[in-house]
N, C-alpha and C positions, 0 to 999 in steps of 0.2 A: 649579634654580639652575645657571647655567653656571659652568664653572671659570674662574678668573682667568688672566691672562697674566703671564709673567716676562720682563722686559726688562732686559738688562744694558748698562751703559755702561763700556767698557774704555778704558784708556789710562794713560800714565805720569803722574807728578805734574805739575800745572800746565797740563794741556791743556784744562781746562774741563769735566771730568766733573760736578762739583758744579753748575755753571751749567746744563749741559744737563739734568741730573736735575731741577733746580728747574723748568725750563721744561716738561719733559714732565709732571711732577707737576701743575703749574698747569693745563695743558691738559686733562689727564684729569679732574681734580677739577671743572673747569668743566663737564664733560660728565656729572657725577654719578657718576663711577667712583671707588670707594674705592681709595686707593693707600697702599702701605706701602713705605718706603725702607729698604734694608739697605746694609751696607758690609762689605767683606772686607779683612783678617780682622776679625771682630767680629760684633756683632749679637745675641749672647746673653751671659749672665754668663760662661760658660766660654770662649766664643770671644773675648771681650774680654780674659780672662786670658791666653789663648794669644797674642793680639795683643801684649800687654805683653811676653811672653817673646820673641816674634819681633823686636820693635823694641828690646829691651834691648841695651845695649852690653856684650858679654861680655868685653871687654878682651883678655885673653891667651888666651882659648879660641876657636878657630876653629869656627864653627858650619858644619857640612857642608851642602851644597846638599840632600842627601837628608833630613837632619834638618829643615831649614827647610820643604821641600816637604811632608813628613809632618805637620808642625805646621799648615801652611796647610790641608791636607785635613782634619785633625781639626777645626779651627775651622769649616770649610765644612760638614762633616757635621752639626755641632751646629746651625748656622744653617738648613740645609735642613730638617732634621727638626723643629726647634722653632719656626721662624718662617715660612720660605718656603712649605713644603708646606701647613701649616694655613691660611695666608691664601689660597693658590691654591684650596684646597678650598672656601673660603667665597665664592669668586667675586671676590676682591680682585685687583688688579693689584699686582705686586711689582716695584719698580725697584731694581736692584742696582748699587751702586757697586763694580764689579769682580765677577768670578766666575771660572769655569774657564778662560777664554781667557787671563787674566793668568798663570795658572800654566803654561799651555802655552808662552806666550812666554818 
């Protein structure tokens, strides 16, 4: 069995990531390729909890950029280990709504 491929679609809010992911998914599935779609932060129970923390309005507490970055990488580690890598090992293709390039930007 061949390994799957991991494709990410990066961009800010409102640029059409979801639309493009849907088109890519439709095209791949029409060719008989099993596709899994992920999002960041999120994608596992723990990563979704971290997403809630990141998106929470902390009002009077300033969240440092370092803290936010570490939370994003914690969520990403959970997603890669528990979803992305296992599906790639099964030969599935994984479409990611954001990944590492978003953190670098």
